[in-house]
DRENTORKOL-3810 file (N, C-alpha, C; in nm, 4 decimals):
REM DRENTORKOL-3810
@n.u->-11.7041; n.v->15.8875; n.w->-13.8918; ca.u->-11.6355; ca.v->15.7749; ca.w->-13.8314; c.u->-11.7329; c.v->15.7052; c.w->-13.7367
@n.u->-11.7418; n.v->15.5757; n.w->-13.7499; ca.u->-11.8326; ca.v->15.4955; ca.w->-13.6674; c.u->-11.7532; c.v->15.4292; c.w->-13.5547
@n.u->-11.7370; n.v->15.5009; n.w->-13.4453; ca.u->-11.6606; ca.v->15.4494; ca.w->-13.3312; c.u->-11.7557; c.v->15.3756; c.w->-13.2374
@n.u->-11.7152; n.v->15.2569; n.w->-13.1983; ca.u->-11.7953; ca.v->15.1763; ca.w->-13.1059; c.u->-11.7417; c.v->15.1935; c.w->-12.9644
@n.u->-11.8294; n.v->15.1762; n.w->-12.8670; ca.u->-11.7911; ca.v->15.1908; ca.w->-12.7269; c.u->-11.6772; c.v->15.0968; c.w->-12.6897
@n.u->-11.6869; n.v->14.9718; n.w->-12.7343; ca.u->-11.5832; ca.v->14.8752; ca.w->-12.6969; c.u->-11.4475; c.v->14.9119; c.w->-12.7574
@n.u->-11.4478; n.v->14.9762; n.w->-12.8736; ca.u->-11.3214; ca.v->15.0183; ca.w->-12.9340; c.u->-11.2570; c.v->15.1309; c.w->-12.8521
@n.u->-11.3380; n.v->15.2204; n.w->-12.8049; ca.u->-11.2861; ca.v->15.3300; ca.w->-12.7238; c.u->-11.2255; c.v->15.2781; c.w->-12.5936
@n.u->-11.2955; n.v->15.1861; n.w->-12.5294; ca.u->-11.2425; ca.v->15.1283; ca.w->-12.4053; c.u->-11.1191; c.v->15.0429; c.w->-12.4326
@n.u->-11.1183; n.v->14.9714; n.w->-12.5429; ca.u->-11.0015; ca.v->14.8913; ca.w->-12.5797; c.u->-10.8808; c.v->14.9811; c.w->-12.6039
@n.u->-10.9041; n.v->15.0946; n.w->-12.6692; ca.u->-10.7962; ca.v->15.1902; ca.w->-12.6917; c.u->-10.7370; c.v->15.2364; c.w->-12.5587
@n.u->-10.8236; n.v->15.2645; n.w->-12.4623; ca.u->-10.7763; ca.v->15.3094; ca.w->-12.3309; c.u->-10.6906; c.v->15.2023; c.w->-12.2645
@n.u->-10.7360; n.v->15.0779; n.w->-12.2670; ca.u->-10.6579; ca.v->14.9683; ca.w->-12.2070; c.u->-10.5231; c.v->14.9558; c.w->-12.2763
@n.u->-10.5233; n.v->14.9613; n.w->-12.4081; ca.u->-10.3988; ca.v->14.9464; ca.w->-12.4831; c.u->-10.3019; c.v->15.0604; c.w->-12.4527
@n.u->-10.3513; n.v->15.1810; n.w->-12.4484; ca.u->-10.2650; ca.v->15.2960; ca.w->-12.4182; c.u->-10.2138; c.v->15.2927; c.w->-12.2745
@n.u->-10.2977; n.v->15.2512; n.w->-12.1818; ca.u->-10.2545; ca.v->15.2390; ca.w->-12.0422; c.u->-10.1423; c.v->15.1366; c.w->-12.0320
@n.u->-10.1553; n.v->15.0281; n.w->-12.1062; ca.u->-10.0501; ca.v->14.9263; ca.w->-12.1082; c.u->-9.9187; c.v->14.9867; c.w->-12.1571
@n.u->-9.9240; n.v->15.0686; n.w->-12.2619; ca.u->-9.8020; ca.v->15.1310; ca.w->-12.3125; c.u->-9.7431; c.v->15.2287; c.w->-12.2115
@n.u->-9.8287; n.v->15.3059; n.w->-12.1476; ca.u->-9.7817; ca.v->15.4043; ca.w->-12.0493; c.u->-9.7179; c.v->15.3396; c.w->-11.9267
@n.u->-9.7682; n.v->15.2236; n.w->-11.8882; ca.u->-9.7195; ca.v->15.1569; ca.w->-11.7667; c.u->-9.6216; c.v->15.0432; c.w->-11.7948
@n.u->-9.5811; n.v->15.0280; n.w->-11.9196; ca.u->-9.4971; ca.v->14.9144; ca.w->-11.9582; c.u->-9.3707; c.v->14.9009; c.w->-11.8737
@n.u->-9.3125; n.v->15.0113; n.w->-11.8343; ca.u->-9.1875; ca.v->15.0046; ca.w->-11.7576; c.u->-9.2088; c.v->14.9556; c.w->-11.6139
@n.u->-9.3332; n.v->14.9363; n.w->-11.5725; ca.u->-9.3614; ca.v->14.8842; ca.w->-11.4390; c.u->-9.3846; c.v->14.7330; c.w->-11.4383
@n.u->-9.3795; n.v->14.6701; n.w->-11.5546; ca.u->-9.3977; ca.v->14.5254; ca.w->-11.5635; c.u->-9.2692; c.v->14.4577; c.w->-11.5181
@n.u->-9.2830; n.v->14.3713; n.w->-11.4197; ca.u->-9.1681; ca.v->14.2964; ca.w->-11.3711; c.u->-9.0624; c.v->14.3823; c.w->-11.3043
@n.u->-9.0942; n.v->14.5060; n.w->-11.2791; ca.u->-8.9972; ca.v->14.5974; ca.w->-11.2222; c.u->-9.0038; c.v->14.5929; c.w->-11.0701
@n.u->-8.8894; n.v->14.5818; n.w->-11.0100; ca.u->-8.8823; ca.v->14.5836; ca.w->-10.8651; c.u->-8.8745; c.v->14.7249; c.w->-10.8097
@n.u->-8.8678; n.v->14.8242; n.w->-10.8988; ca.u->-8.8507; ca.v->14.9613; ca.w->-10.8534; c.u->-8.9823; c.v->15.0375; c.w->-10.8420
@n.u->-9.0955; n.v->14.9685; n.w->-10.8549; ca.u->-9.2251; ca.v->15.0344; ca.w->-10.8430; c.u->-9.2737; c.v->15.0209; c.w->-10.6993
@n.u->-9.2616; n.v->15.1264; n.w->-10.6194; ca.u->-9.2992; ca.v->15.1160; ca.w->-10.4786; c.u->-9.4503; c.v->15.1114; c.w->-10.4564
@n.u->-9.5271; n.v->15.1623; n.w->-10.5513; ca.u->-9.6721; ca.v->15.1687; ca.w->-10.5343; c.u->-9.7359; c.v->15.0411; c.w->-10.5889
@n.u->-9.7943; n.v->14.9583; n.w->-10.5004; ca.u->-9.8539; ca.v->14.8333; ca.w->-10.5475; c.u->-9.9708; c.v->14.8554; c.w->-10.6432
@n.u->-10.0403; n.v->14.9672; n.w->-10.6322; ca.u->-10.1513; ca.v->14.9951; ca.w->-10.7230; c.u->-10.1009; c.v->15.0187; c.w->-10.8653
@n.u->-9.9877; n.v->15.0868; n.w->-10.8787; ca.u->-9.9300; ca.v->15.1112; ca.w->-11.0105; c.u->-9.8851; c.v->14.9793; c.w->-11.0715
@n.u->-9.8215; n.v->14.8964; n.w->-10.9920; ca.u->-9.7764; ca.v->14.7660; ca.w->-11.0410; c.u->-9.8958; c.v->14.6806; c.w->-11.0818
@n.u->-10.0018; n.v->14.6797; n.w->-11.0022; ca.u->-10.1216; ca.v->14.6016; ca.w->-11.0349; c.u->-10.1864; c.v->14.6545; c.w->-11.1632
@n.u->-10.1947; n.v->14.7870; n.w->-11.1770; ca.u->-10.2522; ca.v->14.8457; ca.w->-11.2983; c.u->-10.1705; c.v->14.8086; c.w->-11.4215
@n.u->-10.0392; n.v->14.8118; n.w->-11.4088; ca.u->-9.9522; ca.v->14.7763; ca.w->-11.5206; c.u->-9.9738; c.v->14.6314; c.w->-11.5626
@n.u->-9.9810; n.v->14.5428; n.w->-11.4656; ca.u->-9.9991; ca.v->14.4007; ca.w->-11.4971; c.u->-10.1396; c.v->14.3721; c.w->-11.5499
@n.u->-10.2391; n.v->14.4416; n.w->-11.4983; ca.u->-10.3753; ca.v->14.4248; ca.w->-11.5482; c.u->-10.3838; c.v->14.4677; c.w->-11.6947
@n.u->-10.3308; n.v->14.5846; n.w->-11.7262; ca.u->-10.3333; ca.v->14.6323; ca.w->-11.8644; c.u->-10.2532; c.v->14.5392; c.w->-11.9555
@n.u->-10.1395; n.v->14.4915; n.w->-11.9076; ca.u->-10.0578; ca.v->14.3992; ca.w->-11.9877; c.u->-10.1327; c.v->14.2685; c.w->-12.0136
@n.u->-10.2044; n.v->14.2202; n.w->-11.9131; ca.u->-10.2771; ca.v->14.0933; ca.w->-11.9259; c.u->-10.3851; c.v->14.1005; c.w->-12.0330
@n.u->-10.4413; n.v->14.2194; n.w->-12.0544; ca.u->-10.5532; ca.v->14.2323; ca.w->-12.1470; c.u->-10.5197; c.v->14.3100; c.w->-12.2751
@n.u->-10.3924; n.v->14.3409; n.w->-12.2968; ca.u->-10.3606; ca.v->14.4228; ca.w->-12.4138; c.u->-10.3818; c.v->14.3503; c.w->-12.5459
@n.u->-10.3623; n.v->14.2202; n.w->-12.5507; ca.u->-10.3880; ca.v->14.1479; ca.w->-12.6760; c.u->-10.5368; c.v->14.1503; c.w->-12.7105
@n.u->-10.6213; n.v->14.1371; n.w->-12.6098; ca.u->-10.7649; ca.v->14.1434; ca.w->-12.6320; c.u->-10.8061; c.v->14.2845; c.w->-12.6746
@n.u->-10.7444; n.v->14.3842; n.w->-12.6153; ca.u->-10.7732; ca.v->14.5222; ca.w->-12.6536; c.u->-10.7326; c.v->14.5470; c.w->-12.7986
@n.u->-10.6171; n.v->14.4979; n.w->-12.8353; ca.u->-10.5711; ca.v->14.5159; ca.w->-12.9736; c.u->-10.6650; c.v->14.4449; c.w->-13.0715
@n.u->-10.7081; n.v->14.3238; n.w->-13.0376; ca.u->-10.8024; ca.v->14.2514; ca.w->-13.1239; c.u->-10.9317; c.v->14.3311; c.w->-13.1404
@n.u->-10.9821; n.v->14.3876; n.w->-13.0329; ca.u->-11.1048; ca.v->14.4671; ca.w->-13.0386; c.u->-11.0863; c.v->14.5899; c.w->-13.1265
@n.u->-10.9729; n.v->14.6576; n.w->-13.1130; ca.u->-10.9461; ca.v->14.7746; ca.w->-13.1961; c.u->-10.9433; c.v->14.7400; c.w->-13.3436
@n.u->-10.8985; n.v->14.6196; n.w->-13.3759; ca.u->-10.8888; ca.v->14.5763; ca.w->-13.5153; c.u->-11.0180; c.v->14.5130; c.w->-13.5657
@n.u->-11.1214; n.v->14.5136; n.w->-13.4820; ca.u->-11.2498; ca.v->14.4597; ca.w->-13.5238; c.u->-11.2611; c.v->14.3091; c.w->-13.5121
@n.u->-11.1677; n.v->14.2467; n.w->-13.4409; ca.u->-11.1686; ca.v->14.1022; ca.w->-13.4218; c.u->-11.2310; c.v->14.0676; c.w->-13.2871
@n.u->-11.2546; n.v->13.9403; n.w->-13.2667; ca.u->-11.3046; ca.v->13.8922; ca.w->-13.1386; c.u->-11.1915; c.v->13.8238; c.w->-13.0637
@n.u->-11.2188; n.v->13.7904; n.w->-12.9391; ca.u->-11.1230; ca.v->13.7148; ca.w->-12.8587; c.u->-11.2007; c.v->13.6221; c.w->-12.7673
@n.u->-11.1311; n.v->13.5260; n.w->-12.7121; ca.u->-11.1921; ca.v->13.4280; ca.w->-12.6231; c.u->-11.1987; c.v->13.4874; c.w->-12.4820
@n.u->-11.3193; n.v->13.5158; n.w->-12.4322; ca.u->-11.3306; ca.v->13.5738; ca.w->-12.2981; c.u->-11.2724; c.v->13.4839; c.w->-12.1893
@n.u->-11.2797; n.v->13.3539; n.w->-12.2069; ca.u->-11.2235; ca.v->13.2628; ca.w->-12.1064; c.u->-11.0729; c.v->13.2799; c.w->-12.0946
@n.u->-11.0057; n.v->13.3025; n.w->-12.2064; ca.u->-10.8609; ca.v->13.3264; ca.w->-12.2012; c.u->-10.8302; c.v->13.4585; c.w->-12.1321
@n.u->-10.9160; n.v->13.5571; n.w->-12.1521; ca.u->-10.8974; ca.v->13.6848; ca.w->-12.0837; c.u->-10.9151; c.v->13.6674; c.w->-11.9332
@n.u->-11.0132; n.v->13.5882; n.w->-11.8937; ca.u->-11.0348; ca.v->13.5615; ca.w->-11.7511; c.u->-10.9168; c.v->13.4842; c.w->-11.6932
@n.u->-10.8602; n.v->13.3927; n.w->-11.7714; ca.u->-10.7400; ca.v->13.3213; ca.w->-11.7276; c.u->-10.6249; c.v->13.4194; c.w->-11.7062
@n.u->-10.6155; n.v->13.5205; n.w->-11.7918; ca.u->-10.5105; ca.v->13.6213; ca.w->-11.7765; c.u->-10.5303; c.v->13.7003; c.w->-11.6470
@n.u->-10.6561; n.v->13.7304; n.w->-11.6141; ca.u->-10.6843; ca.v->13.7970; ca.w->-11.4865; c.u->-10.6439; c.v->13.7078; c.w->-11.3696
@n.u->-10.6746; n.v->13.5795; n.w->-11.3813; ca.u->-10.6391; ca.v->13.4840; ca.w->-11.2758; c.u->-10.4873; c.v->13.4793; c.w->-11.2561
@n.u->-10.4129; n.v->13.4858; n.w->-11.3653; ca.u->-10.2662; ca.v->13.4833; ca.w->-11.3564; c.u->-10.2134; c.v->13.6070; c.w->-11.2837
@n.u->-10.2720; n.v->13.7223; n.w->-11.3121; ca.u->-10.2312; ca.v->13.8444; ca.w->-11.2417; c.u->-10.2648; c.v->13.8317; c.w->-11.0939
@n.u->-10.3837; n.v->13.7806; n.w->-11.0633; ca.u->-10.4230; ca.v->13.7611; ca.w->-10.9233; c.u->-10.3229; c.v->13.6724; c.w->-10.8500
@n.u->-10.2820; n.v->13.5663; n.w->-10.9154; ca.u->-10.1875; ca.v->13.4727; ca.w->-10.8527; c.u->-10.0513; c.v->13.5387; c.w->-10.8301
@n.u->-10.0078; n.v->13.6164; n.w->-10.9285; ca.u->-9.8763; ca.v->13.6798; ca.w->-10.9206; c.u->-9.8721; c.v->13.7913; c.w->-10.8160
@n.u->-9.9790; n.v->13.8707; n.w->-10.8079; ca.u->-9.9755; ca.v->13.9913; ca.w->-10.7246; c.u->-10.0695; c.v->13.9878; c.w->-10.6046
@n.u->-10.1365; n.v->13.8748; n.w->-10.5841; ca.u->-10.2341; ca.v->13.8615; ca.w->-10.4752; c.u->-10.3440; c.v->13.9684; c.w->-10.4861
@n.u->-10.3903; n.v->13.9888; n.w->-10.6089; ca.u->-10.5023; ca.v->14.0796; ca.w->-10.6340; c.u->-10.6297; c.v->13.9969; c.w->-10.6477
@n.u->-10.7400; n.v->14.0620; n.w->-10.6768; ca.u->-10.8662; ca.v->13.9886; ca.w->-10.6944; c.u->-10.9418; c.v->14.0397; c.w->-10.8172
@n.u->-10.8703; n.v->14.0614; n.w->-10.9271; ca.u->-10.9322; ca.v->14.1120; ca.w->-11.0494; c.u->-11.0372; c.v->14.0161; c.w->-11.1052
@n.u->-11.0082; n.v->13.8873; n.w->-11.1042; ca.u->-11.1030; ca.v->13.7909; ca.w->-11.1595; c.u->-11.2348; c.v->13.7944; c.w->-11.0823
@n.u->-11.2279; n.v->13.7872; n.w->-10.9520; ca.u->-11.3498; ca.v->13.7888; ca.w->-10.8707; c.u->-11.4231; c.v->13.9222; c.w->-10.8859
@n.u->-11.3495; n.v->14.0305; n.w->-10.8907; ca.u->-11.4119; ca.v->14.1623; ca.w->-10.9074; c.u->-11.4834; c.v->14.1714; c.w->-11.0421
@n.u->-11.4200; n.v->14.1197; n.w->-11.1457; ca.u->-11.4828; ca.v->14.1203; ca.w->-11.2793; c.u->-11.6112; c.v->14.0371; c.w->-11.2780
@n.u->-11.6026; n.v->13.9156; n.w->-11.2245; ca.u->-11.7205; ca.v->13.8279; ca.w->-11.2225; c.u->-11.8339; c.v->13.8893; c.w->-11.1405
@n.u->-11.8000; n.v->13.9549; n.w->-11.0321; ca.u->-11.9018; ca.v->14.0217; ca.w->-10.9510; c.u->-11.9630; c.v->14.1385; c.w->-11.0270
@n.u->-11.8818; n.v->14.2173; n.w->-11.0938; ca.u->-11.9320; ca.v->14.3309; ca.w->-11.1697; c.u->-12.0247; c.v->14.2849; c.w->-11.2826
@n.u->-11.9896; n.v->14.1760; n.w->-11.3477; ca.u->-12.0716; ca.v->14.1230; ca.w->-11.4561; c.u->-12.2021; c.v->14.0683; c.w->-11.4030
@n.u->-12.1972; n.v->13.9998; n.w->-11.2898; ca.u->-12.3200; ca.v->13.9414; ca.w->-11.2343; c.u->-12.4152; c.v->14.0490; c.w->-11.1849
@n.u->-12.3645; n.v->14.1611; n.w->-11.1388; ca.u->-12.4497; ca.v->14.2709; ca.w->-11.0937; c.u->-12.5172; c.v->14.3404; c.w->-11.2114
@n.u->-12.4530; n.v->14.3357; n.w->-11.3266; ca.u->-12.5098; ca.v->14.3988; ca.w->-11.4456; c.u->-12.6143; c.v->14.3127; c.w->-11.5132
@n.u->-12.6192; n.v->14.1860; n.w->-11.4772; ca.u->-12.7132; ca.v->14.0940; ca.w->-11.5448; c.u->-12.8533; c.v->14.1043; c.w->-11.4890
END
């Protein structure tokens, strides 16, 4: 089996989204980190699924999804991602 690194990470994101699905839009999640993780995984699950199926996705749309989570939950996923990418370059 020829497993690629991005497929393994995509699988993790997709599974995390399934595990945390009941925390999406839920007012009963007292831990803000759990709620943020649930929304982050949900925001990127379509991209993860595309990667698992060997397809590509538009990175700009994924960044827009991060921006939407940031706006909803007052997080900083977009800025953190851009900083992490710039440090790797």
